[in-house]
PyMOL CGO cylinders between C-alpha atoms (Angstrom):
from pymol import cmd
from pymol.cgo import CYLINDER

trace = [
    CYLINDER, 15.81, 29.63, -29.88, 15.67, 26.47, -32.01, 0.3, 1, 1, 1, 1, 1, 1,
    CYLINDER, 15.67, 26.47, -32.01, 17.96, 24.67, -29.56, 0.3, 1, 1, 1, 1, 1, 1,
    CYLINDER, 17.96, 24.67, -29.56, 15.71, 25.70, -26.67, 0.3, 1, 1, 1, 1, 1, 1,
    CYLINDER, 15.71, 25.70, -26.67, 12.54, 24.45, -28.36, 0.3, 1, 1, 1, 1, 1, 1,
    CYLINDER, 12.54, 24.45, -28.36, 14.06, 21.10, -29.25, 0.3, 1, 1, 1, 1, 1, 1,
    CYLINDER, 14.06, 21.10, -29.25, 15.63, 20.76, -25.79, 0.3, 1, 1, 1, 1, 1, 1,
    CYLINDER, 15.63, 20.76, -25.79, 12.24, 21.13, -24.07, 0.3, 1, 1, 1, 1, 1, 1,
    CYLINDER, 12.24, 21.13, -24.07, 10.09, 19.33, -26.68, 0.3, 1, 1, 1, 1, 1, 1,
    CYLINDER, 10.09, 19.33, -26.68, 12.32, 16.42, -27.57, 0.3, 1, 1, 1, 1, 1, 1,
    CYLINDER, 12.32, 16.42, -27.57, 12.47, 15.03, -31.13, 0.3, 1, 1, 1, 1, 1, 1,
    CYLINDER, 12.47, 15.03, -31.13, 10.90, 17.65, -33.39, 0.3, 1, 1, 1, 1, 1, 1,
    CYLINDER, 10.90, 17.65, -33.39, 10.35, 18.11, -37.12, 0.3, 1, 1, 1, 1, 1, 1,
    CYLINDER, 10.35, 18.11, -37.12, 10.79, 21.52, -38.70, 0.3, 1, 1, 1, 1, 1, 1,
    CYLINDER, 10.79, 21.52, -38.70, 7.02, 21.70, -39.17, 0.3, 1, 1, 1, 1, 1, 1,
    CYLINDER, 7.02, 21.70, -39.17, 6.43, 20.95, -35.47, 0.3, 1, 1, 1, 1, 1, 1,
    CYLINDER, 6.43, 20.95, -35.47, 9.03, 23.59, -34.62, 0.3, 1, 1, 1, 1, 1, 1,
    CYLINDER, 9.03, 23.59, -34.62, 7.11, 26.15, -36.69, 0.3, 1, 1, 1, 1, 1, 1,
    CYLINDER, 7.11, 26.15, -36.69, 3.84, 25.17, -34.98, 0.3, 1, 1, 1, 1, 1, 1,
    CYLINDER, 3.84, 25.17, -34.98, 5.34, 25.39, -31.49, 0.3, 1, 1, 1, 1, 1, 1,
    CYLINDER, 5.34, 25.39, -31.49, 6.84, 28.81, -32.16, 0.3, 1, 1, 1, 1, 1, 1,
    CYLINDER, 6.84, 28.81, -32.16, 3.56, 30.12, -33.60, 0.3, 1, 1, 1, 1, 1, 1,
    CYLINDER, 3.56, 30.12, -33.60, 1.61, 28.92, -30.56, 0.3, 1, 1, 1, 1, 1, 1,
    CYLINDER, 1.61, 28.92, -30.56, 4.05, 29.94, -27.86, 0.3, 1, 1, 1, 1, 1, 1,
    CYLINDER, 4.05, 29.94, -27.86, 6.89, 32.38, -28.41, 0.3, 1, 1, 1, 1, 1, 1,
    CYLINDER, 6.89, 32.38, -28.41, 6.31, 34.11, -31.75, 0.3, 1, 1, 1, 1, 1, 1,
    CYLINDER, 6.31, 34.11, -31.75, 4.97, 37.21, -29.98, 0.3, 1, 1, 1, 1, 1, 1,
    CYLINDER, 4.97, 37.21, -29.98, 8.20, 37.70, -28.08, 0.3, 1, 1, 1, 1, 1, 1,
    CYLINDER, 8.20, 37.70, -28.08, 10.66, 36.39, -30.65, 0.3, 1, 1, 1, 1, 1, 1,
    CYLINDER, 10.66, 36.39, -30.65, 9.23, 36.40, -34.18, 0.3, 1, 1, 1, 1, 1, 1,
    CYLINDER, 9.23, 36.40, -34.18, 11.03, 34.48, -36.89, 0.3, 1, 1, 1, 1, 1, 1,
    CYLINDER, 11.03, 34.48, -36.89, 10.28, 33.89, -40.53, 0.3, 1, 1, 1, 1, 1, 1,
    CYLINDER, 10.28, 33.89, -40.53, 8.99, 30.40, -41.29, 0.3, 1, 1, 1, 1, 1, 1,
    CYLINDER, 8.99, 30.40, -41.29, 11.84, 29.80, -43.73, 0.3, 1, 1, 1, 1, 1, 1,
    CYLINDER, 11.84, 29.80, -43.73, 14.32, 30.34, -40.89, 0.3, 1, 1, 1, 1, 1, 1,
    CYLINDER, 14.32, 30.34, -40.89, 12.60, 27.67, -38.82, 0.3, 1, 1, 1, 1, 1, 1,
    CYLINDER, 12.60, 27.67, -38.82, 13.08, 25.21, -41.66, 0.3, 1, 1, 1, 1, 1, 1,
    CYLINDER, 13.08, 25.21, -41.66, 16.72, 26.19, -42.42, 0.3, 1, 1, 1, 1, 1, 1,
    CYLINDER, 16.72, 26.19, -42.42, 18.10, 26.59, -38.91, 0.3, 1, 1, 1, 1, 1, 1,
    CYLINDER, 18.10, 26.59, -38.91, 17.81, 22.95, -37.74, 0.3, 1, 1, 1, 1, 1, 1,
    CYLINDER, 17.81, 22.95, -37.74, 19.90, 21.81, -40.71, 0.3, 1, 1, 1, 1, 1, 1,
    CYLINDER, 19.90, 21.81, -40.71, 22.51, 24.49, -39.99, 0.3, 1, 1, 1, 1, 1, 1,
    CYLINDER, 22.51, 24.49, -39.99, 22.63, 23.50, -36.32, 0.3, 1, 1, 1, 1, 1, 1,
    CYLINDER, 22.63, 23.50, -36.32, 23.00, 19.88, -37.35, 0.3, 1, 1, 1, 1, 1, 1,
    CYLINDER, 23.00, 19.88, -37.35, 25.93, 20.77, -39.62, 0.3, 1, 1, 1, 1, 1, 1,
    CYLINDER, 25.93, 20.77, -39.62, 27.82, 22.24, -36.64, 0.3, 1, 1, 1, 1, 1, 1,
    CYLINDER, 27.82, 22.24, -36.64, 27.00, 19.34, -34.32, 0.3, 1, 1, 1, 1, 1, 1,
    CYLINDER, 27.00, 19.34, -34.32, 24.36, 20.96, -32.10, 0.3, 1, 1, 1, 1, 1, 1,
    CYLINDER, 24.36, 20.96, -32.10, 21.51, 18.82, -33.44, 0.3, 1, 1, 1, 1, 1, 1,
    CYLINDER, 21.51, 18.82, -33.44, 21.24, 15.38, -34.93, 0.3, 1, 1, 1, 1, 1, 1,
    CYLINDER, 21.24, 15.38, -34.93, 18.46, 14.07, -37.12, 0.3, 1, 1, 1, 1, 1, 1,
    CYLINDER, 18.46, 14.07, -37.12, 16.75, 10.82, -37.83, 0.3, 1, 1, 1, 1, 1, 1,
    CYLINDER, 16.75, 10.82, -37.83, 14.42, 10.21, -40.75, 0.3, 1, 1, 1, 1, 1, 1,
    CYLINDER, 14.42, 10.21, -40.75, 11.40, 8.07, -39.98, 0.3, 1, 1, 1, 1, 1, 1,
    CYLINDER, 11.40, 8.07, -39.98, 11.30, 4.92, -42.07, 0.3, 1, 1, 1, 1, 1, 1,
    CYLINDER, 11.30, 4.92, -42.07, 8.43, 4.70, -44.51, 0.3, 1, 1, 1, 1, 1, 1,
    CYLINDER, 8.43, 4.70, -44.51, 5.42, 6.97, -44.60, 0.3, 1, 1, 1, 1, 1, 1,
    CYLINDER, 5.42, 6.97, -44.60, 6.20, 10.63, -45.08, 0.3, 1, 1, 1, 1, 1, 1,
    CYLINDER, 6.20, 10.63, -45.08, 9.82, 10.09, -44.06, 0.3, 1, 1, 1, 1, 1, 1,
    CYLINDER, 9.82, 10.09, -44.06, 9.79, 13.11, -41.77, 0.3, 1, 1, 1, 1, 1, 1,
    CYLINDER, 9.79, 13.11, -41.77, 13.09, 14.27, -40.35, 0.3, 1, 1, 1, 1, 1, 1,
    CYLINDER, 13.09, 14.27, -40.35, 13.14, 14.54, -36.54, 0.3, 1, 1, 1, 1, 1, 1,
    CYLINDER, 13.14, 14.54, -36.54, 15.81, 16.67, -34.88, 0.3, 1, 1, 1, 1, 1, 1,
    CYLINDER, 15.81, 16.67, -34.88, 17.17, 16.11, -31.37, 0.3, 1, 1, 1, 1, 1, 1,
    CYLINDER, 17.17, 16.11, -31.37, 19.69, 18.15, -29.43, 0.3, 1, 1, 1, 1, 1, 1,
    CYLINDER, 19.69, 18.15, -29.43, 23.20, 16.76, -28.97, 0.3, 1, 1, 1, 1, 1, 1,
    CYLINDER, 23.20, 16.76, -28.97, 25.30, 17.02, -25.82, 0.3, 1, 1, 1, 1, 1, 1,
    CYLINDER, 25.30, 17.02, -25.82, 27.31, 19.76, -27.56, 0.3, 1, 1, 1, 1, 1, 1,
    CYLINDER, 27.31, 19.76, -27.56, 24.10, 21.62, -28.44, 0.3, 1, 1, 1, 1, 1, 1,
    CYLINDER, 24.10, 21.62, -28.44, 22.78, 21.25, -24.89, 0.3, 1, 1, 1, 1, 1, 1,
    CYLINDER, 22.78, 21.25, -24.89, 26.07, 22.59, -23.47, 0.3, 1, 1, 1, 1, 1, 1,
    CYLINDER, 26.07, 22.59, -23.47, 25.89, 25.58, -25.83, 0.3, 1, 1, 1, 1, 1, 1,
    CYLINDER, 25.89, 25.58, -25.83, 22.26, 26.25, -24.85, 0.3, 1, 1, 1, 1, 1, 1,
    CYLINDER, 22.26, 26.25, -24.85, 23.07, 26.01, -21.13, 0.3, 1, 1, 1, 1, 1, 1,
    CYLINDER, 23.07, 26.01, -21.13, 26.03, 28.38, -21.53, 0.3, 1, 1, 1, 1, 1, 1,
    CYLINDER, 26.03, 28.38, -21.53, 23.78, 30.91, -23.30, 0.3, 1, 1, 1, 1, 1, 1,
    CYLINDER, 23.78, 30.91, -23.30, 21.03, 30.56, -20.67, 0.3, 1, 1, 1, 1, 1, 1,
    CYLINDER, 21.03, 30.56, -20.67, 23.54, 31.16, -17.86, 0.3, 1, 1, 1, 1, 1, 1,
    CYLINDER, 23.54, 31.16, -17.86, 24.94, 34.32, -19.46, 0.3, 1, 1, 1, 1, 1, 1,
    CYLINDER, 24.94, 34.32, -19.46, 23.48, 37.44, -17.89, 0.3, 1, 1, 1, 1, 1, 1,
    CYLINDER, 23.48, 37.44, -17.89, 21.34, 39.30, -20.40, 0.3, 1, 1, 1, 1, 1, 1,
    CYLINDER, 21.34, 39.30, -20.40, 22.25, 42.93, -20.74, 0.3, 1, 1, 1, 1, 1, 1,
    CYLINDER, 22.25, 42.93, -20.74, 19.52, 45.50, -20.43, 0.3, 1, 1, 1, 1, 1, 1,
    CYLINDER, 19.52, 45.50, -20.43, 19.16, 46.06, -24.14, 0.3, 1, 1, 1, 1, 1, 1,
    CYLINDER, 19.16, 46.06, -24.14, 16.03, 47.86, -25.20, 0.3, 1, 1, 1, 1, 1, 1,
    CYLINDER, 16.03, 47.86, -25.20, 13.51, 45.49, -26.71, 0.3, 1, 1, 1, 1, 1, 1,
    CYLINDER, 13.51, 45.49, -26.71, 13.15, 45.78, -30.46, 0.3, 1, 1, 1, 1, 1, 1,
    CYLINDER, 13.15, 45.78, -30.46, 9.60, 46.85, -31.03, 0.3, 1, 1, 1, 1, 1, 1,
    CYLINDER, 9.60, 46.85, -31.03, 8.20, 46.88, -34.56, 0.3, 1, 1, 1, 1, 1, 1,
    CYLINDER, 8.20, 46.88, -34.56, 4.75, 48.35, -34.04, 0.3, 1, 1, 1, 1, 1, 1,
    CYLINDER, 4.75, 48.35, -34.04, 3.12, 49.92, -37.06, 0.3, 1, 1, 1, 1, 1, 1,
    CYLINDER, 3.12, 49.92, -37.06, 0.47, 51.60, -34.92, 0.3, 1, 1, 1, 1, 1, 1,
    CYLINDER, 0.47, 51.60, -34.92, 3.10, 53.37, -32.80, 0.3, 1, 1, 1, 1, 1, 1,
    CYLINDER, 3.10, 53.37, -32.80, 4.88, 54.46, -35.96, 0.3, 1, 1, 1, 1, 1, 1,
    CYLINDER, 4.88, 54.46, -35.96, 1.63, 55.91, -37.30, 0.3, 1, 1, 1, 1, 1, 1,
    CYLINDER, 1.63, 55.91, -37.30, 1.03, 57.66, -33.99, 0.3, 1, 1, 1, 1, 1, 1,
    CYLINDER, 1.03, 57.66, -33.99, 4.50, 59.19, -34.18, 0.3, 1, 1, 1, 1, 1, 1,
    CYLINDER, 4.50, 59.19, -34.18, 3.59, 60.85, -37.48, 0.3, 1, 1, 1, 1, 1, 1,
    CYLINDER, 3.59, 60.85, -37.48, 0.03, 61.57, -36.42, 0.3, 1, 1, 1, 1, 1, 1,
    CYLINDER, 0.03, 61.57, -36.42, 0.33, 65.33, -36.79, 0.3, 1, 1, 1, 1, 1, 1,
    CYLINDER, 0.33, 65.33, -36.79, -0.14, 64.85, -40.54, 0.3, 1, 1, 1, 1, 1, 1,
    CYLINDER, -0.14, 64.85, -40.54, -3.75, 63.68, -40.06, 0.3, 1, 1, 1, 1, 1, 1,
    CYLINDER, -3.75, 63.68, -40.06, -6.68, 64.93, -38.04, 0.3, 1, 1, 1, 1, 1, 1,
    CYLINDER, -6.68, 64.93, -38.04, -7.24, 63.80, -34.42, 0.3, 1, 1, 1, 1, 1, 1,
    CYLINDER, -7.24, 63.80, -34.42, -10.23, 61.64, -35.43, 0.3, 1, 1, 1, 1, 1, 1,
    CYLINDER, -10.23, 61.64, -35.43, -7.86, 59.45, -37.47, 0.3, 1, 1, 1, 1, 1, 1,
    CYLINDER, -7.86, 59.45, -37.47, -5.69, 59.01, -34.40, 0.3, 1, 1, 1, 1, 1, 1,
    CYLINDER, -5.69, 59.01, -34.40, -8.75, 58.14, -32.31, 0.3, 1, 1, 1, 1, 1, 1,
    CYLINDER, -8.75, 58.14, -32.31, -9.71, 55.53, -34.92, 0.3, 1, 1, 1, 1, 1, 1,
    CYLINDER, -9.71, 55.53, -34.92, -6.18, 54.13, -34.79, 0.3, 1, 1, 1, 1, 1, 1,
    CYLINDER, -6.18, 54.13, -34.79, -6.35, 53.96, -31.00, 0.3, 1, 1, 1, 1, 1, 1,
    CYLINDER, -6.35, 53.96, -31.00, -9.78, 52.29, -30.98, 0.3, 1, 1, 1, 1, 1, 1,
    CYLINDER, -9.78, 52.29, -30.98, -8.58, 49.68, -33.46, 0.3, 1, 1, 1, 1, 1, 1,
    CYLINDER, -8.58, 49.68, -33.46, -5.56, 48.98, -31.28, 0.3, 1, 1, 1, 1, 1, 1,
    CYLINDER, -5.56, 48.98, -31.28, -7.74, 48.59, -28.20, 0.3, 1, 1, 1, 1, 1, 1,
    CYLINDER, -7.74, 48.59, -28.20, -9.88, 45.99, -29.99, 0.3, 1, 1, 1, 1, 1, 1,
    CYLINDER, -9.88, 45.99, -29.99, -6.83, 44.09, -31.28, 0.3, 1, 1, 1, 1, 1, 1,
    CYLINDER, -6.83, 44.09, -31.28, -5.04, 44.17, -27.92, 0.3, 1, 1, 1, 1, 1, 1,
    CYLINDER, -5.04, 44.17, -27.92, -8.17, 42.93, -26.14, 0.3, 1, 1, 1, 1, 1, 1,
    CYLINDER, -8.17, 42.93, -26.14, -8.37, 40.05, -28.60, 0.3, 1, 1, 1, 1, 1, 1,
    CYLINDER, -8.37, 40.05, -28.60, -4.76, 39.11, -27.93, 0.3, 1, 1, 1, 1, 1, 1,
    CYLINDER, -4.76, 39.11, -27.93, -5.36, 39.40, -24.18, 0.3, 1, 1, 1, 1, 1, 1,
    CYLINDER, -5.36, 39.40, -24.18, -8.35, 37.03, -24.54, 0.3, 1, 1, 1, 1, 1, 1,
    CYLINDER, -8.35, 37.03, -24.54, -6.13, 34.60, -26.46, 0.3, 1, 1, 1, 1, 1, 1,
    CYLINDER, -6.13, 34.60, -26.46, -3.55, 34.75, -23.67, 0.3, 1, 1, 1, 1, 1, 1,
    CYLINDER, -3.55, 34.75, -23.67, -6.29, 34.18, -21.07, 0.3, 1, 1, 1, 1, 1, 1,
    CYLINDER, -6.29, 34.18, -21.07, -7.39, 31.09, -23.00, 0.3, 1, 1, 1, 1, 1, 1,
    CYLINDER, -7.39, 31.09, -23.00, -3.81, 29.78, -22.99, 0.3, 1, 1, 1, 1, 1, 1,
    CYLINDER, -3.81, 29.78, -22.99, -3.60, 30.50, -19.26, 0.3, 1, 1, 1, 1, 1, 1,
    CYLINDER, -3.60, 30.50, -19.26, -6.78, 28.48, -18.61, 0.3, 1, 1, 1, 1, 1, 1,
    CYLINDER, -6.78, 28.48, -18.61, -5.58, 25.57, -20.76, 0.3, 1, 1, 1, 1, 1, 1,
    CYLINDER, -5.58, 25.57, -20.76, -2.14, 25.28, -19.19, 0.3, 1, 1, 1, 1, 1, 1,
    CYLINDER, -2.14, 25.28, -19.19, -2.43, 26.67, -15.66, 0.3, 1, 1, 1, 1, 1, 1,
    CYLINDER, -2.43, 26.67, -15.66, -2.51, 23.20, -14.09, 0.3, 1, 1, 1, 1, 1, 1,
    CYLINDER, -2.51, 23.20, -14.09, 0.77, 22.14, -15.73, 0.3, 1, 1, 1, 1, 1, 1,
    CYLINDER, 0.77, 22.14, -15.73, 3.56, 22.53, -13.16, 0.3, 1, 1, 1, 1, 1, 1,
    CYLINDER, 3.56, 22.53, -13.16, 6.08, 21.58, -15.86, 0.3, 1, 1, 1, 1, 1, 1,
    CYLINDER, 6.08, 21.58, -15.86, 5.27, 24.84, -17.70, 0.3, 1, 1, 1, 1, 1, 1,
    CYLINDER, 5.27, 24.84, -17.70, 6.24, 27.30, -14.96, 0.3, 1, 1, 1, 1, 1, 1,
    CYLINDER, 6.24, 27.30, -14.96, 8.69, 29.34, -17.03, 0.3, 1, 1, 1, 1, 1, 1,
    CYLINDER, 8.69, 29.34, -17.03, 6.60, 29.43, -20.22, 0.3, 1, 1, 1, 1, 1, 1,
    CYLINDER, 6.60, 29.43, -20.22, 3.60, 30.51, -18.13, 0.3, 1, 1, 1, 1, 1, 1,
    CYLINDER, 3.60, 30.51, -18.13, 5.73, 33.29, -16.63, 0.3, 1, 1, 1, 1, 1, 1,
    CYLINDER, 5.73, 33.29, -16.63, 6.42, 34.60, -20.15, 0.3, 1, 1, 1, 1, 1, 1,
    CYLINDER, 6.42, 34.60, -20.15, 2.70, 34.34, -20.85, 0.3, 1, 1, 1, 1, 1, 1,
    CYLINDER, 2.70, 34.34, -20.85, 2.09, 36.54, -17.80, 0.3, 1, 1, 1, 1, 1, 1,
    CYLINDER, 2.09, 36.54, -17.80, 4.56, 39.09, -19.20, 0.3, 1, 1, 1, 1, 1, 1,
    CYLINDER, 4.56, 39.09, -19.20, 2.57, 39.09, -22.44, 0.3, 1, 1, 1, 1, 1, 1,
    CYLINDER, 2.57, 39.09, -22.44, -0.67, 39.64, -20.53, 0.3, 1, 1, 1, 1, 1, 1,
    CYLINDER, -0.67, 39.64, -20.53, 0.84, 42.55, -18.60, 0.3, 1, 1, 1, 1, 1, 1,
    CYLINDER, 0.84, 42.55, -18.60, 2.18, 44.07, -21.82, 0.3, 1, 1, 1, 1, 1, 1,
    CYLINDER, 2.18, 44.07, -21.82, -1.23, 43.89, -23.50, 0.3, 1, 1, 1, 1, 1, 1,
    CYLINDER, -1.23, 43.89, -23.50, -2.96, 45.41, -20.45, 0.3, 1, 1, 1, 1, 1, 1,
    CYLINDER, -2.96, 45.41, -20.45, -0.47, 48.29, -20.49, 0.3, 1, 1, 1, 1, 1, 1,
    CYLINDER, -0.47, 48.29, -20.49, -0.98, 48.72, -24.25, 0.3, 1, 1, 1, 1, 1, 1,
    CYLINDER, -0.98, 48.72, -24.25, -4.75, 48.87, -23.81, 0.3, 1, 1, 1, 1, 1, 1,
    CYLINDER, -4.75, 48.87, -23.81, -4.37, 51.54, -21.12, 0.3, 1, 1, 1, 1, 1, 1,
    CYLINDER, -4.37, 51.54, -21.12, -1.98, 53.49, -23.36, 0.3, 1, 1, 1, 1, 1, 1,
    CYLINDER, -1.98, 53.49, -23.36, -4.27, 53.42, -26.40, 0.3, 1, 1, 1, 1, 1, 1,
    CYLINDER, -4.27, 53.42, -26.40, -7.28, 54.38, -24.26, 0.3, 1, 1, 1, 1, 1, 1,
    CYLINDER, -7.28, 54.38, -24.26, -5.36, 57.43, -23.13, 0.3, 1, 1, 1, 1, 1, 1,
    CYLINDER, -5.36, 57.43, -23.13, -4.47, 58.28, -26.73, 0.3, 1, 1, 1, 1, 1, 1,
    CYLINDER, -4.47, 58.28, -26.73, -8.12, 57.93, -27.78, 0.3, 1, 1, 1, 1, 1, 1,
    CYLINDER, -8.12, 57.93, -27.78, -9.18, 60.25, -24.95, 0.3, 1, 1, 1, 1, 1, 1,
    CYLINDER, -9.18, 60.25, -24.95, -6.48, 62.88, -25.55, 0.3, 1, 1, 1, 1, 1, 1,
    CYLINDER, -6.48, 62.88, -25.55, -6.11, 62.86, -29.35, 0.3, 1, 1, 1, 1, 1, 1,
    CYLINDER, -6.11, 62.86, -29.35, -7.40, 66.45, -29.61, 0.3, 1, 1, 1, 1, 1, 1,
    CYLINDER, -7.40, 66.45, -29.61, -5.04, 67.71, -26.92, 0.3, 1, 1, 1, 1, 1, 1,
    CYLINDER, -5.04, 67.71, -26.92, -2.04, 65.97, -28.47, 0.3, 1, 1, 1, 1, 1, 1,
    CYLINDER, -2.04, 65.97, -28.47, -2.65, 67.40, -31.95, 0.3, 1, 1, 1, 1, 1, 1,
    CYLINDER, -2.65, 67.40, -31.95, -0.49, 70.38, -32.96, 0.3, 1, 1, 1, 1, 1, 1,
    CYLINDER, -0.49, 70.38, -32.96, -2.17, 73.77, -33.37, 0.3, 1, 1, 1, 1, 1, 1,
    CYLINDER, -2.17, 73.77, -33.37, -1.76, 73.47, -37.13, 0.3, 1, 1, 1, 1, 1, 1,
    CYLINDER, -1.76, 73.47, -37.13, -1.36, 70.35, -39.25, 0.3, 1, 1, 1, 1, 1, 1,
    CYLINDER, -1.36, 70.35, -39.25, 2.11, 69.52, -40.47, 0.3, 1, 1, 1, 1, 1, 1,
    CYLINDER, 2.11, 69.52, -40.47, 2.88, 69.79, -44.17, 0.3, 1, 1, 1, 1, 1, 1,
    CYLINDER, 2.88, 69.79, -44.17, 5.83, 68.68, -46.21, 0.3, 1, 1, 1, 1, 1, 1,
    CYLINDER, 5.83, 68.68, -46.21, 6.69, 72.33, -46.87, 0.3, 1, 1, 1, 1, 1, 1,
    CYLINDER, 6.69, 72.33, -46.87, 6.98, 73.26, -43.18, 0.3, 1, 1, 1, 1, 1, 1,
    CYLINDER, 6.98, 73.26, -43.18, 10.57, 73.49, -41.98, 0.3, 1, 1, 1, 1, 1, 1,
    CYLINDER, 10.57, 73.49, -41.98, 11.54, 70.97, -39.35, 0.3, 1, 1, 1, 1, 1, 1,
    CYLINDER, 11.54, 70.97, -39.35, 12.13, 72.48, -35.92, 0.3, 1, 1, 1, 1, 1, 1,
    CYLINDER, 12.13, 72.48, -35.92, 15.77, 72.86, -34.95, 0.3, 1, 1, 1, 1, 1, 1,
    CYLINDER, 15.77, 72.86, -34.95, 16.27, 70.25, -32.23, 0.3, 1, 1, 1, 1, 1, 1,
    CYLINDER, 16.27, 70.25, -32.23, 19.49, 70.30, -30.32, 0.3, 1, 1, 1, 1, 1, 1,
]
cmd.load_cgo(trace, "trace")
């Protein structure tokens, strides 16, 4: 991911890398900020990046991709991606999974909160779309933005359905820690 960002952006500091990721791809490939500061140095140590420190001033270190790094990135991009399930870390879905422990109104509240949050993210994506739609050089990034918009629309529809059917989905009796787990084969 770091190689890809630097390949498309050109000379980049670790701070600029962190900013770019936060504004563009963090929703589809989240990374800890510390990783975005460590990884360029690691990639430089194996010859995929090179750096130049600006003279004077803040003496920022700018990283650029090497021919070896570009070849590695191109090889990776040309590899077919297997249909691995996406890793989804969604606290709201986890809470929904264990929702039988609370009353349906708590699940409705969870769903309503998710609808509000997903609509906010969808509005953010729409703003990005408006700002960058006239940039023909951003065709592929805008395609991933469209995927994000479609995902959020589907999530909103899902959570609306949960809000509407919370009573129907609830078990006849609340679950307790003392209840035996059903035998699932």
